[in-house]
ZAMARGU-4260 file (C-alpha; in steps of 0.2 Angstrom, whole numbers, plus 5000, padded with zeros to 4 digits):
<rodrens>
0) 5000/5000/5000 | 5008/5016/4995 | 5010/5030/5008 | 4996/5042/5007 | 4999/5061/5004
5) 4992/5065/5020 | 5005/5055/5029 | 5018/5063/5019 | 5011/5080/5024 | 5011/5075/5042
10) 5029/5069/5041 | 5034/5086/5032 | 5025/5096/5046 | 5033/5086/5060 | 5050/5088/5052
15) 5047/5107/5050 | 5042/5107/5068 | 5058/5098/5074 | 5068/5110/5063 | 5060/5125/5071
20) 5062/5118/5089 | 5081/5115/5084 | 5083/5133/5080 | 5075/5138/5096 | 5087/5127/5106
25) 5101/5136/5097 | 5094/5153/5102 | 5091/5147/5120 | 5109/5141/5121 | 5115/5157/5114
30) 5105/5167/5127 | 5111/5156/5141 | 5129/5158/5136 | 5127/5177/5136 | 5120/5177/5153
35) 5134/5166/5160 | 5146/5178/5152 | 5138/5193/5161 | 5139/5183/5177 | 5157/5180/5174
40) 5160/5198/5171 | 5151/5204/5187 | 5160/5191/5197 | 5177/5197/5190 | 5172/5215/5194
45) 5167/5210/5212 | 5184/5201/5215 | 5193/5216/5208 | 5185/5228/5220 | 5186/5216/5235
50) 5205/5215/5231 | 5206/5234/5230 | 5197/5236/5247 | 5209/5223/5255 | 5225/5231/5248
55) 5221/5249/5251 | 5223/5248/5270 | 5225/5264/5279 | 5227/5275/5263 | 5208/5277/5262
60) 5196/5289/5271 | 5181/5283/5280 | 5170/5290/5266 | 5180/5281/5253 | 5179/5264/5262
65) 5160/5267/5264 | 5158/5270/5246 | 5168/5255/5241 | 5158/5244/5253 | 5142/5250/5245
70) 5148/5248/5228 | 5154/5230/5232 | 5137/5226/5240 | 5129/5232/5224 | 5140/5221/5214
75) 5136/5206/5225 | 5117/5210/5223 | 5120/5211/5204 | 5129/5194/5204 | 5115/5186/5214
80) 5102/5193/5202 | 5112/5188/5187 | 5114/5170/5194 | 5095/5169/5195 | 5094/5174/5177
85) 5107/5161/5172 | 5097/5148/5182 | 5081/5153/5173 | 5089/5153/5156 | 5096/5136/5160
90) 5078/5130/5164 | 5071/5137/5148 | 5085/5129/5138 | 5082/5112/5145 | 5063/5114/5142
95) 5066/5119/5124 | 5079/5104/5122 | 5065/5092/5128 | 5053/5100/5116 | 5065/5097/5102
100) 5069/5079/5107 | 5050/5076/5107 | 5047/5084/5090 | 5062/5075/5082 | 5056/5058/5089
105) 5039/5061/5082 | 5046/5066/5065 | 5058/5051/5065 | 5043/5040/5070 | 5033/5046/5055
110) 5047/5044/5043 | 5050/5026/5048 | 5031/5023/5047 | 5031/5030/5029 | 5046/5020/5024
115) 5038/5004/5030 | 5023/5008/5020 | 5033/5011/5005 | 5043/4995/5007 | 5026/4985/5010
120) 5019/4993/4994 | 5035/4989/4984 | 5034/4971/4991 | 5016/4969/4986 | 5020/4976/4968
125) 5034/4964/4966 | 5023/4949/4972 | 5009/4955/4960 | 5022/4956/4945 | 5029/4939/4950
130) 5011/4931/4950 | 5008/4939/4933 | 5024/4932/4926 | 5020/4915/4933 | 5003/4915/4925
135) 5010/4920/4908 | 5023/4906/4910 | 5010/4893/4915 | 4999/4899/4900 | 5014/4897/4888
140) 5018/4880/4895 | 5001/4874/4895 | 4999/4877/4876 | 4984/4882/4866 | 4974/4867/4870
145) 4977/4868/4889 | 4989/4853/4888 | 5006/4852/4894 | 5020/4852/4881 | 5024/4863/4867
</rodrens>
């Protein structure tokens, strides 16, 4: 039985959906990497300012020390917020990855189903052709009067 056009259309739609999901996975991964890079930068600034505060010693006035502490605390808060963003982007990436896997599995399943239907149709056609050839051979062997010989 040949594959029906509707099944071919479903397979193409499933493949299109899997391709779209794949692109979205790539975009999510890109966003995740950007947020991770921002977190890395913020942590780098934080470490830098903490080292400055530790190295400065008595050369700073009370006002300068207070300002640096406030700035360092704002950097810590920025790092905490950025960490939350990274966690959220990781969650979204994993969700999209799961959607892509599901869509790809569905597309592959439909592809295998259609391939099996094509193979079955080819086998049926081959059996039909062989049956016809066998019938022609029997008619020739039987001769005009329906007797064997020739």
